[in-house]
PASE-999187 format. One record per residue (C-alpha): residue number from 1; x negated, y negated, z negated. Coordinates in pm, whole numbers, plus 32768, in hexadecimal, padded with zeros to 4 digits. Example, Ala and Ser with C-alpha at 12.3 -4.5 7.8 and 13.67 -1.06 7.14 Angstrom:
% residues 2
+-----+------+------+------+
:   n :    X :    Y :    Z :
+-----+------+------+------+
:   1 : 7B32 : 81C2 : 7CF4 :
:   2 : 7AA9 : 806A : 7D36 :
+-----+------+------+------+
***
This chain:
% residues 524
+-----+------+------+------+
:   n :    X :    Y :    Z :
+-----+------+------+------+
:   1 : 48D5 : 91B2 : 584D :
:   2 : 4999 : 9212 : 5716 :
:   3 : 4AD9 : 9183 : 57A7 :
:   4 : 4A9D : 9231 : 58F4 :
:   5 : 4A4C : 9377 : 5844 :
:   6 : 4B91 : 9364 : 577E :
:   7 : 4C5A : 931E : 58B7 :
:   8 : 4BA9 : 9437 : 596D :
:   9 : 4C00 : 952F : 5859 :
:  10 : 4D68 : 94B3 : 5862 :
:  11 : 4D7B : 951D : 59CF :
:  12 : 4D86 : 93C1 : 5A6A :
:  13 : 4D04 : 93B4 : 5BCF :
:  14 : 4BCF : 92D5 : 5BBD :
:  15 : 4B13 : 9321 : 5D00 :
:  16 : 4B1E : 91BE : 5D96 :
:  17 : 4AD9 : 911C : 5C46 :
:  18 : 49B1 : 9204 : 5BFE :
:  19 : 491D : 91C4 : 5D57 :
:  20 : 493C : 904B : 5D2D :
:  21 : 48A7 : 9058 : 5BCF :
:  22 : 4787 : 9131 : 5C4E :
:  23 : 4733 : 903D : 5D65 :
:  24 : 474F : 8F0B : 5C84 :
:  25 : 467C : 8FA2 : 5B6D :
:  26 : 456D : 9018 : 5C59 :
:  27 : 4560 : 8ECB : 5D10 :
:  28 : 454E : 8E04 : 5BCD :
:  29 : 4442 : 8EE7 : 5B32 :
:  30 : 4371 : 8EE7 : 5C70 :
:  31 : 4380 : 8D6D : 5C8A :
:  32 : 4315 : 8D3A : 5B20 :
:  33 : 4200 : 8E3D : 5B46 :
:  34 : 4181 : 8D98 : 5C85 :
:  35 : 416F : 8C38 : 5BFA :
:  36 : 40CD : 8CAC : 5AB3 :
:  37 : 3FAE : 8D6E : 5B49 :
:  38 : 4034 : 8E8D : 5C18 :
:  39 : 3FA3 : 8FDA : 5BA9 :
:  40 : 3EE0 : 8F22 : 5A9C :
:  41 : 401C : 8E94 : 5A05 :
:  42 : 40A2 : 8F14 : 58B9 :
:  43 : 41FB : 8F1F : 595C :
:  44 : 4193 : 9045 : 5A35 :
:  45 : 422F : 912A : 5931 :
:  46 : 4373 : 9066 : 594C :
:  47 : 436C : 9097 : 5AC2 :
:  48 : 4352 : 920D : 5A81 :
:  49 : 4476 : 91FC : 598D :
:  50 : 4547 : 9135 : 5A87 :
:  51 : 45A1 : 9279 : 5B38 :
:  52 : 4663 : 9302 : 5A0D :
:  53 : 47BC : 92A6 : 5A9B :
:  54 : 477D : 93A7 : 5BAC :
:  55 : 47A8 : 94BA : 5AA7 :
:  56 : 491A : 945C : 5A96 :
:  57 : 494D : 949F : 5C0A :
:  58 : 4A43 : 95B4 : 5C65 :
:  59 : 4964 : 9685 : 5D47 :
:  60 : 4807 : 970F : 5D16 :
:  61 : 479C : 9677 : 5E61 :
:  62 : 4806 : 9518 : 5DF5 :
:  63 : 474E : 9541 : 5CAC :
:  64 : 4609 : 95AE : 5D57 :
:  65 : 4621 : 9493 : 5E53 :
:  66 : 464F : 9398 : 5D39 :
:  67 : 451A : 9416 : 5C83 :
:  68 : 4456 : 942D : 5DC8 :
:  69 : 4490 : 92BF : 5E20 :
:  70 : 43FB : 924D : 5CD7 :
:  71 : 42D9 : 933E : 5D00 :
:  72 : 428E : 92B9 : 5E5E :
:  73 : 428C : 9152 : 5DDD :
:  74 : 4189 : 91A2 : 5CD1 :
:  75 : 40B7 : 9275 : 5DC0 :
:  76 : 40C2 : 9153 : 5EB3 :
:  77 : 4043 : 9060 : 5DA9 :
:  78 : 3F31 : 9156 : 5D4A :
:  79 : 3EC3 : 917F : 5EB4 :
:  80 : 3ED1 : 900A : 5EEB :
:  81 : 3DE7 : 8FD2 : 5DC3 :
:  82 : 3CF6 : 90E6 : 5E33 :
:  83 : 3CD7 : 9046 : 5F87 :
:  84 : 3C6D : 8F00 : 5EE3 :
:  85 : 3DB0 : 8E4B : 5EFF :
:  86 : 3DB1 : 8CFD : 5E4E :
:  87 : 3EBB : 8CE2 : 5D3F :
:  88 : 3F53 : 8B9E : 5CC3 :
:  89 : 3EC6 : 8BC4 : 5B66 :
:  90 : 3DA6 : 8CBC : 5B78 :
:  91 : 3D54 : 8D59 : 5A2D :
:  92 : 3BF7 : 8DE5 : 59DF :
:  93 : 3B5F : 8EE2 : 59B0 :
:  94 : 3BBD : 8F9F : 5AEA :
:  95 : 3BC8 : 90F1 : 5A39 :
:  96 : 3D17 : 9084 : 59A5 :
:  97 : 3DAC : 90E1 : 5AF2 :
:  98 : 3D79 : 9250 : 5AA9 :
:  99 : 3E0B : 9230 : 594C :
: 100 : 3F48 : 9188 : 59C9 :
: 101 : 3F6C : 9287 : 5ADE :
: 102 : 3F45 : 93A4 : 59E5 :
: 103 : 4050 : 930A : 5904 :
: 104 : 413A : 92EF : 5A2E :
: 105 : 40FC : 945D : 5A81 :
: 106 : 4147 : 94C1 : 5917 :
: 107 : 428B : 93FA : 5919 :
: 108 : 42F2 : 948D : 5A67 :
: 109 : 429F : 95E7 : 59E5 :
: 110 : 437D : 95B0 : 58B9 :
: 111 : 4495 : 9537 : 599B :
: 112 : 4468 : 9663 : 5A7E :
: 113 : 4477 : 9751 : 5957 :
: 114 : 45AC : 969D : 58D7 :
: 115 : 4645 : 96B5 : 5A30 :
: 116 : 45FC : 9829 : 5A46 :
: 117 : 4688 : 9866 : 58EB :
: 118 : 47C1 : 97A5 : 593E :
: 119 : 47DF : 9864 : 5A83 :
: 120 : 47BB : 99AE : 59CB :
: 121 : 48C2 : 994C : 58CB :
: 122 : 49A7 : 98D8 : 59E0 :
: 123 : 4978 : 9A1D : 5AA3 :
: 124 : 49BC : 9AE9 : 596B :
: 125 : 4AF8 : 9A23 : 592B :
: 126 : 4B63 : 9A50 : 5A96 :
: 127 : 4B21 : 9BC6 : 5A84 :
: 128 : 4BE3 : 9BDC : 593F :
: 129 : 4D03 : 9B15 : 59D6 :
: 130 : 4D01 : 9BF7 : 5B08 :
: 131 : 4D02 : 9D2C : 5A2D :
: 132 : 4E27 : 9CA0 : 5968 :
: 133 : 4EE0 : 9C50 : 5AAA :
: 134 : 4EA2 : 9DB0 : 5B29 :
: 135 : 4F20 : 9E3C : 59E0 :
: 136 : 5053 : 9D5C : 59F0 :
: 137 : 5097 : 9DC4 : 5B58 :
: 138 : 5074 : 9F30 : 5AF8 :
: 139 : 5150 : 9EFC : 59C8 :
: 140 : 5253 : 9E4C : 5A9F :
: 141 : 5245 : 9F67 : 5B9A :
: 142 : 526C : A068 : 5A85 :
: 143 : 5393 : 9FA7 : 59F5 :
: 144 : 5435 : 9F93 : 5B4B :
: 145 : 5401 : A107 : 5B7E :
: 146 : 5490 : A14A : 5A25 :
: 147 : 55BA : A06C : 5A72 :
: 148 : 55F0 : A11B : 5BC0 :
: 149 : 55DE : A26D : 5B15 :
: 150 : 56D0 : A1F1 : 5A0D :
: 151 : 57BF : A172 : 5B19 :
: 152 : 57A9 : A2BE : 5BCE :
: 153 : 57E7 : A374 : 5A87 :
: 154 : 5914 : A29A : 5A37 :
: 155 : 599F : A2D1 : 5B94 :
: 156 : 5966 : A448 : 5B78 :
: 157 : 5A03 : A458 : 5A1E :
: 158 : 5B25 : A385 : 5A96 :
: 159 : 5B66 : A474 : 5BB5 :
: 160 : 5B38 : A5AF : 5AE6 :
: 161 : 5C1D : A534 : 59CE :
: 162 : 5D29 : A488 : 5A99 :
: 163 : 5D5C : A5AA : 5B8A :
: 164 : 5DD5 : A6A5 : 5A81 :
: 165 : 5E90 : A58E : 59CD :
: 166 : 5F4F : A553 : 5B0F :
: 167 : 5FBE : A6BF : 5B0B :
: 168 : 6017 : A6BC : 5997 :
: 169 : 60E6 : A57F : 59A5 :
: 170 : 617E : A5D1 : 5AF6 :
: 171 : 61F3 : A72B : 5A90 :
: 172 : 6278 : A6AB : 5942 :
: 173 : 633F : A5A2 : 59FB :
: 174 : 63CC : A6A3 : 5AEE :
: 175 : 6434 : A787 : 59D0 :
: 176 : 64E6 : A665 : 5925 :
: 177 : 659E : A611 : 5A66 :
: 178 : 6615 : A775 : 5A9A :
: 179 : 677F : A777 : 5A23 :
: 180 : 6792 : A8F4 : 5A2B :
: 181 : 66B2 : A916 : 58F7 :
: 182 : 6734 : A8FE : 5794 :
: 183 : 66EF : A7E3 : 56A1 :
: 184 : 65E7 : A8A2 : 55E0 :
: 185 : 650C : A8C6 : 5714 :
: 186 : 6547 : A759 : 576B :
: 187 : 64DA : A6F8 : 560E :
: 188 : 639C : A7C4 : 5623 :
: 189 : 634F : A735 : 577A :
: 190 : 6382 : A5D9 : 56EA :
: 191 : 6289 : A628 : 55D7 :
: 192 : 618F : A69F : 56DC :
: 193 : 61C2 : A561 : 57A2 :
: 194 : 6198 : A47F : 5673 :
: 195 : 605A : A534 : 560E :
: 196 : 5FDB : A51D : 5771 :
: 197 : 6025 : A3A8 : 5780 :
: 198 : 5F6D : A37A : 5638 :
: 199 : 5E41 : A437 : 56C1 :
: 200 : 5E51 : A368 : 57FE :
: 201 : 5E4B : A22B : 572A :
: 202 : 5D0D : A2A1 : 567F :
: 203 : 5C71 : A2F4 : 57D1 :
: 204 : 5CCF : A1A0 : 585F :
: 205 : 5C44 : A0EF : 572C :
: 206 : 5AF5 : A19E : 574A :
: 207 : 5ADE : A15B : 58C0 :
: 208 : 5B45 : 9FEE : 5897 :
: 209 : 5A42 : 9FC5 : 5784 :
: 210 : 5935 : A053 : 586A :
: 211 : 599F : 9F67 : 5981 :
: 212 : 5997 : 9E3E : 5895 :
: 213 : 5839 : 9E99 : 5823 :
: 214 : 57CD : 9EA8 : 5990 :
: 215 : 5880 : 9D63 : 59E7 :
: 216 : 5958 : 9E19 : 5AE4 :
: 217 : 5AB0 : 9DEE : 5A4C :
: 218 : 5BA7 : 9DB8 : 5B65 :
: 219 : 5CB1 : 9CA8 : 5B58 :
: 220 : 5D87 : 9C67 : 5C8B :
: 221 : 5E45 : 9B2D : 5CE7 :
: 222 : 5F94 : 9B6F : 5D89 :
: 223 : 60FD : 9AF8 : 5D5B :
: 224 : 61CC : 9BC0 : 5C64 :
: 225 : 6314 : 9BA2 : 5BAD :
: 226 : 62B8 : 9B33 : 5A4D :
: 227 : 640B : 9B88 : 59B7 :
: 228 : 63FF : 9CEA : 5A42 :
: 229 : 629E : 9D1D : 59BF :
: 230 : 62FB : 9CA4 : 5863 :
: 231 : 6434 : 9D77 : 585B :
: 232 : 6380 : 9EAE : 58D9 :
: 233 : 6267 : 9E85 : 57DA :
: 234 : 6366 : 9E56 : 56C7 :
: 235 : 6438 : 9F82 : 572F :
: 236 : 630D : A06A : 574B :
: 237 : 62EF : A070 : 55CF :
: 238 : 645D : A054 : 5573 :
: 239 : 647E : A1CA : 5530 :
: 240 : 634E : A1C6 : 544A :
: 241 : 63D5 : A097 : 5391 :
: 242 : 652C : A13A : 5369 :
: 243 : 6488 : A25F : 52B4 :
: 244 : 6455 : A172 : 518C :
: 245 : 6546 : A08C : 50D1 :
: 246 : 64DD : 9F5F : 519F :
: 247 : 658F : 9E3A : 523F :
: 248 : 64E8 : 9E33 : 5396 :
: 249 : 6535 : 9CF5 : 545B :
: 250 : 64C5 : 9C31 : 558C :
: 251 : 6509 : 9ABD : 55B1 :
: 252 : 64B6 : 99F1 : 56E8 :
: 253 : 64DF : 987A : 56FA :
: 254 : 65BF : 97E7 : 580D :
: 255 : 6498 : 972E : 58A8 :
: 256 : 63D7 : 986F : 58EB :
: 257 : 6391 : 988B : 5A63 :
: 258 : 63F9 : 99C5 : 5B1F :
: 259 : 62DD : 99E4 : 5C19 :
: 260 : 6171 : 9999 : 5BC9 :
: 261 : 601E : 99F7 : 5C5A :
: 262 : 5F4A : 9AE6 : 5B8E :
: 263 : 5F0D : 9C50 : 5B35 :
: 264 : 6052 : 9CF6 : 5ACE :
: 265 : 5FA6 : 9E3F : 5A78 :
: 266 : 5EA9 : 9D9B : 5990 :
: 267 : 5FB3 : 9CC6 : 58EA :
: 268 : 607E : 9E02 : 58AA :
: 269 : 5F49 : 9EA5 : 5815 :
: 270 : 5F14 : 9D7B : 572C :
: 271 : 607E : 9D7A : 56B5 :
: 272 : 608E : 9EF3 : 5687 :
: 273 : 5F51 : 9EE6 : 55B3 :
: 274 : 5FDC : 9DD0 : 54D8 :
: 275 : 6135 : 9E6B : 54B7 :
: 276 : 60A1 : 9FC3 : 5478 :
: 277 : 5FC8 : 9F3B : 535F :
: 278 : 60F0 : 9E85 : 52CB :
: 279 : 61C0 : 9FC4 : 52C7 :
: 280 : 609F : A091 : 523E :
: 281 : 6061 : 9FAE : 5114 :
: 282 : 61CB : 9F56 : 50C4 :
: 283 : 6292 : A052 : 4FFD :
: 284 : 63CE : 9F81 : 4FE2 :
: 285 : 6447 : 9E23 : 5028 :
: 286 : 6438 : 9D88 : 5180 :
: 287 : 635F : 9D5B : 52B3 :
: 288 : 63A2 : 9C38 : 539B :
: 289 : 6305 : 9BD7 : 54E5 :
: 290 : 6338 : 9A6B : 553F :
: 291 : 62E1 : 99D3 : 5691 :
: 292 : 62DB : 9867 : 56F8 :
: 293 : 6232 : 978C : 57FE :
: 294 : 61A4 : 962D : 57FF :
: 295 : 6143 : 955F : 5930 :
: 296 : 5FCD : 9559 : 596A :
: 297 : 5F44 : 93FB : 5920 :
: 298 : 5E6B : 93EF : 5A58 :
: 299 : 5F78 : 9468 : 5B4D :
: 300 : 60D2 : 9474 : 5AAD :
: 301 : 6189 : 94B4 : 5BF7 :
: 302 : 60CB : 95EA : 5C68 :
: 303 : 6033 : 967C : 5B2A :
: 304 : 60A7 : 96D4 : 59CF :
: 305 : 601F : 975F : 588A :
: 306 : 60C6 : 9899 : 5806 :
: 307 : 60D7 : 98CC : 5690 :
: 308 : 6134 : 9A2B : 5627 :
: 309 : 613E : 9A89 : 54B9 :
: 310 : 6176 : 9BDB : 5415 :
: 311 : 61E0 : 9BBF : 52A8 :
: 312 : 6208 : 9CE0 : 51B6 :
: 313 : 6250 : 9D0C : 5044 :
: 314 : 614B : 9E1A : 5014 :
: 315 : 6028 : 9E4F : 4F26 :
: 316 : 5F6C : 9D18 : 4F93 :
: 317 : 5DF4 : 9CDA : 4F96 :
: 318 : 5D29 : 9C58 : 4E70 :
: 319 : 5C73 : 9B0B : 4EB4 :
: 320 : 5B1A : 9BA2 : 4E7F :
: 321 : 5B60 : 9C9F : 4F93 :
: 322 : 5BD5 : 9BAB : 50A0 :
: 323 : 5A7D : 9B9F : 5146 :
: 324 : 5A88 : 9D15 : 5190 :
: 325 : 5BDB : 9D1D : 523B :
: 326 : 5B5B : 9CFA : 53A1 :
: 327 : 5A22 : 9DCE : 5376 :
: 328 : 59E4 : 9F00 : 5451 :
: 329 : 5A10 : A056 : 53AF :
: 330 : 5A6B : 9FAF : 5268 :
: 331 : 5BA2 : 9F73 : 519B :
: 332 : 5BDE : 9E74 : 508D :
: 333 : 5BDB : 9F7E : 4F7D :
: 334 : 5B29 : A0CE : 4F91 :
: 335 : 5C57 : A176 : 4EF5 :
: 336 : 5D35 : A107 : 5017 :
: 337 : 5CAA : A20F : 5102 :
: 338 : 5CFC : A31C : 5003 :
: 339 : 5E58 : A295 : 4FBC :
: 340 : 5EC8 : A222 : 5114 :
: 341 : 5DD0 : A2B4 : 5211 :
: 342 : 5D46 : A1FA : 533B :
: 343 : 5BF1 : A1C6 : 53D9 :
: 344 : 5BBB : A059 : 537F :
: 345 : 5BAE : 9FE6 : 54EB :
: 346 : 5D0F : 9F60 : 5520 :
: 347 : 5CE0 : 9DFB : 54A6 :
: 348 : 5B7D : 9DE4 : 552E :
: 349 : 5BFC : 9E40 : 5687 :
: 350 : 5D27 : 9D5B : 565E :
: 351 : 5C46 : 9C32 : 5619 :
: 352 : 5B6A : 9C91 : 5741 :
: 353 : 5C9A : 9CA1 : 5825 :
: 354 : 5D23 : 9B55 : 57AA :
: 355 : 5BD3 : 9AA8 : 57DC :
: 356 : 5BA8 : 9B47 : 5934 :
: 357 : 5CF8 : 9AAC : 5991 :
: 358 : 5C7D : 9958 : 591A :
: 359 : 5D43 : 994F : 57D7 :
: 360 : 5D0A : 996E : 5662 :
: 361 : 5D93 : 9A3D : 5544 :
: 362 : 5DB0 : 99E9 : 53D3 :
: 363 : 5E67 : 9A6E : 52A6 :
: 364 : 5EEB : 9A15 : 514F :
: 365 : 5F18 : 9B19 : 5041 :
: 366 : 5F6B : 9B43 : 4ED3 :
: 367 : 5F51 : 9C82 : 4E0D :
: 368 : 60A7 : 9D2B : 4DD9 :
: 369 : 614F : 9C0D : 4E98 :
: 370 : 60F9 : 9C52 : 5003 :
: 371 : 6029 : 9BEE : 512D :
: 372 : 6067 : 9B12 : 525D :
: 373 : 5F8E : 9B30 : 5394 :
: 374 : 5FAB : 9A12 : 548D :
: 375 : 5F33 : 9A2C : 55F4 :
: 376 : 5F05 : 98F0 : 56C3 :
: 377 : 5EE6 : 9924 : 583A :
: 378 : 5ECB : 981E : 594E :
: 379 : 5F72 : 9888 : 5A92 :
: 380 : 5FED : 97F9 : 5BD9 :
: 381 : 615D : 97E6 : 5C2C :
: 382 : 61DC : 98A8 : 5D58 :
: 383 : 6315 : 98F1 : 5E1E :
: 384 : 63B1 : 9A46 : 5E4F :
: 385 : 6309 : 9AFB : 5F72 :
: 386 : 63D3 : 9B1C : 60AE :
: 387 : 63CB : 9C96 : 6093 :
: 388 : 63C6 : 9D13 : 5F31 :
: 389 : 63BB : 9E79 : 5EBA :
: 390 : 6508 : 9F25 : 5E81 :
: 391 : 657A : 9EEF : 5D20 :
: 392 : 665B : A01A : 5CF7 :
: 393 : 65F3 : A176 : 5D5B :
: 394 : 66BC : A23B : 5C61 :
: 395 : 67B2 : A2CC : 5D57 :
: 396 : 6765 : A3D0 : 5E60 :
: 397 : 6722 : A363 : 5FC3 :
: 398 : 67A7 : A431 : 60E6 :
: 399 : 66D7 : A373 : 61E6 :
: 400 : 6608 : A44F : 62CC :
: 401 : 6499 : A402 : 628C :
: 402 : 635D : A4B2 : 62FF :
: 403 : 6242 : A4AF : 6203 :
: 404 : 60E4 : A53E : 6221 :
: 405 : 6029 : A59C : 60E1 :
: 406 : 5EB0 : A5CE : 6107 :
: 407 : 5E0B : A653 : 5FCA :
: 408 : 5D1A : A772 : 5F8F :
: 409 : 5DBA : A7C2 : 5E3F :
: 410 : 5EEE : A89D : 5E7F :
: 411 : 5F85 : A847 : 5D2D :
: 412 : 5F75 : A6D3 : 5D7B :
: 413 : 601C : A712 : 5ECD :
: 414 : 612B : A7E1 : 5E27 :
: 415 : 6176 : A6D9 : 5D1F :
: 416 : 6185 : A5BE : 5E1C :
: 417 : 6265 : A68A : 5F01 :
: 418 : 6353 : A6E8 : 5DE7 :
: 419 : 6368 : A580 : 5D6C :
: 420 : 63B0 : A502 : 5ECA :
: 421 : 64B1 : A612 : 5F0F :
: 422 : 655C : A5B5 : 5DC8 :
: 423 : 65AE : A460 : 5E5B :
: 424 : 65A1 : A497 : 5FD6 :
: 425 : 6681 : A5C3 : 5FF9 :
: 426 : 6659 : A5CA : 6175 :
: 427 : 64E3 : A590 : 617A :
: 428 : 6404 : A659 : 6263 :
: 429 : 62BA : A67D : 61AC :
: 430 : 617E : A704 : 6250 :
: 431 : 6055 : A769 : 617A :
: 432 : 5EE4 : A77E : 61E2 :
: 433 : 5DAD : A7B0 : 610F :
: 434 : 5CA1 : A6DE : 61BC :
: 435 : 5C72 : A59D : 627E :
: 436 : 5C37 : A642 : 63CF :
: 437 : 5D83 : A6FC : 63B9 :
: 438 : 5E29 : A5B4 : 6356 :
: 439 : 5DA1 : A50C : 648F :
: 440 : 5E17 : A62C : 656A :
: 441 : 5F6E : A62C : 64C5 :
: 442 : 5F9D : A4B8 : 6508 :
: 443 : 5F1C : A4E4 : 666B :
: 444 : 5FF4 : A612 : 66C4 :
: 445 : 6114 : A5ED : 65CF :
: 446 : 6274 : A567 : 6603 :
: 447 : 621A : A40D : 657E :
: 448 : 61FE : A3DE : 6409 :
: 449 : 62A1 : A2C2 : 634B :
: 450 : 618D : A2BF : 6246 :
: 451 : 604E : A381 : 61F2 :
: 452 : 5FDB : A3C8 : 608E :
: 453 : 5E62 : A3ED : 60B2 :
: 454 : 5D78 : A46E : 5FA5 :
: 455 : 5C14 : A3E3 : 5FB3 :
: 456 : 5B35 : A508 : 5F51 :
: 457 : 5B75 : A629 : 603F :
: 458 : 5A9A : A728 : 60F4 :
: 459 : 5A33 : A70D : 6263 :
: 460 : 5AA9 : A5A4 : 6278 :
: 461 : 5B01 : A4BA : 615B :
: 462 : 5C2F : A3D7 : 6152 :
: 463 : 5B78 : A29B : 61B9 :
: 464 : 5AD5 : A33F : 62E7 :
: 465 : 5C23 : A3D6 : 634E :
: 466 : 5CCB : A283 : 6332 :
: 467 : 5BBF : A1D7 : 6405 :
: 468 : 5BE3 : A2EA : 6509 :
: 469 : 5D5E : A2BF : 6511 :
: 470 : 5D44 : A145 : 6530 :
: 471 : 5C38 : A144 : 663C :
: 472 : 5C79 : A277 : 6716 :
: 473 : 5DF2 : A2A1 : 6725 :
: 474 : 5EE0 : A1CE : 67F6 :
: 475 : 600C : A115 : 676E :
: 476 : 60E7 : A169 : 66B7 :
: 477 : 6013 : A27E : 6618 :
: 478 : 5EF7 : A190 : 65C5 :
: 479 : 5FEE : A0AC : 650E :
: 480 : 6070 : A1BD : 6424 :
: 481 : 6078 : A138 : 62BD :
: 482 : 5F70 : A1E5 : 61EA :
: 483 : 5F7A : A1E1 : 606D :
: 484 : 5E37 : A249 : 5FC4 :
: 485 : 5E54 : A337 : 5E9E :
: 486 : 5D1D : A315 : 5DC8 :
: 487 : 5CB0 : A36B : 5C69 :
: 488 : 5BA0 : A25F : 5C78 :
: 489 : 5C22 : A114 : 5BF5 :
: 490 : 5ADF : A057 : 5C3F :
: 491 : 5B1E : 9F13 : 5CFC :
: 492 : 5A0A : 9F57 : 5DF8 :
: 493 : 5AA1 : A0A8 : 5E4F :
: 494 : 5BF8 : A008 : 5E7C :
: 495 : 5B60 : 9EF7 : 5F56 :
: 496 : 5ABB : A001 : 6031 :
: 497 : 5C0E : A0A6 : 6062 :
: 498 : 5CA6 : 9F64 : 60E1 :
: 499 : 5B75 : 9F23 : 61BB :
: 500 : 5B9D : A07E : 6256 :
: 501 : 5CFC : A01D : 62C9 :
: 502 : 5DD8 : A0A9 : 61B5 :
: 503 : 5F08 : 9FD8 : 6161 :
: 504 : 5EEA : 9FF8 : 5FE7 :
: 505 : 5E6D : A0D6 : 5ECE :
: 506 : 5F24 : A195 : 5DBE :
: 507 : 5E4E : A202 : 5C98 :
: 508 : 5E83 : A35D : 5C09 :
: 509 : 5F33 : A3C5 : 5B3A :
: 510 : 605C : A310 : 5BD3 :
: 511 : 61BD : A32B : 5B52 :
: 512 : 62E0 : A394 : 5C28 :
: 513 : 6385 : A23E : 5C23 :
: 514 : 624E : A18E : 5CA2 :
: 515 : 6211 : A28E : 5DB5 :
: 516 : 6376 : A275 : 5E34 :
: 517 : 6370 : A0F9 : 5E2D :
: 518 : 6232 : A0F3 : 5EFC :
: 519 : 62C0 : A1E7 : 5FFA :
: 520 : 640B : A12A : 600B :
: 521 : 634C : 9FED : 6058 :
: 522 : 62DD : A081 : 61A6 :
: 523 : 6403 : A15B : 620B :
: 524 : 651E : A064 : 61CB :
+-----+------+------+------+
***
């Protein structure tokens, strides 16, 4: 019984074993009671106790049946004796029959009370467990609602912040490209653009941090030119590095592959964060980015391991502060924020991006000597796509192109039109401010080479307009390339755009070079 009780408490299923033990115990006790005098036997109490295994049964019905069988056996012996049945070893006087029967009743009563108490305890435990499950379900529901509200807030903030940033950066770029203005205005526009890019970096860091916390960080897998990505990331910060007495260099090993599969945008973000930190904390000396590749041990022909290191000769990090380097909203030294600025999210996000891409990041640092961050990324090798994006869009294009811009924000339409006219001098650009007008323009228009479609618009949003174009218009109108313009960088929102029939998405604020490259991809 002790062993069975322990197993029962441990959660082991004992139903067949308990039933077999119940039958064996009852049969053995009844046999001994019968051959030693029946109801007169001293073993009658043992026959009553033989039903105890039934208490371990899983259901109340099984427990009552187990006790009832033992009770029926004793009642049967009592009735048999009252009717004058002859026992094997009759024991006198006859009034002992009532004593033994009373003892059996007392024992059964104790068992019944024990059974009821156990049932009450079990019911209380079940009710408590059910209450806890209900609380957990409610807590889970509340957390899900909170997460949904947070996601909606992040999406709303992303849209509300990126939309004006698109205007700020776009206008600053147009001013810089206007050759009729003097150098002083160009310089001020450059300062506006740099400040806007810095603000955009802070916005992106906060939004990426929110996506990481929600487990919704997006990482795509597509072929990209590794050399171009490294060079572009390096050149993005060259002007900032040249503002200090620094030797700013990039070295790539000869074995570095050109085309790999991965997320070019996220890799650029990682490298810009590391290079930006290196420039921030290095007053003089040198900053070097070194890139090499090793064959992957499990598949050396189709995979490789990239090793990218960023080394600086800056202030370094004290050993006791190494554990705080990758923390969120923290910097190794509290005085760093006062001296150098920053929100303490750059390296935390960088590690999150590296890990999301299946890699790892580590660093070595000595105070007043410098710091080296090393990123290790596994990636698959790839070949150059058959149709790659145009690499050079610096010169003007006199090709006749027809472009439709659908956006409810007139400033965004104006900026996009000016940027496109700057490159496509013969472009015919049509502007509409909602999805329904975009559908009608594609249906009745001269045939557009590409449509730039905003997502959030009155009357009909961009996704609905795209589905209507794809499903209701005949060819070639239904095949018109549609580029989504969205301020929401969430991966689910981007996936919905593609599912609606859009060819691709461009996240606001977009730069002129990217916009022109995307348009050139479809009109050339």
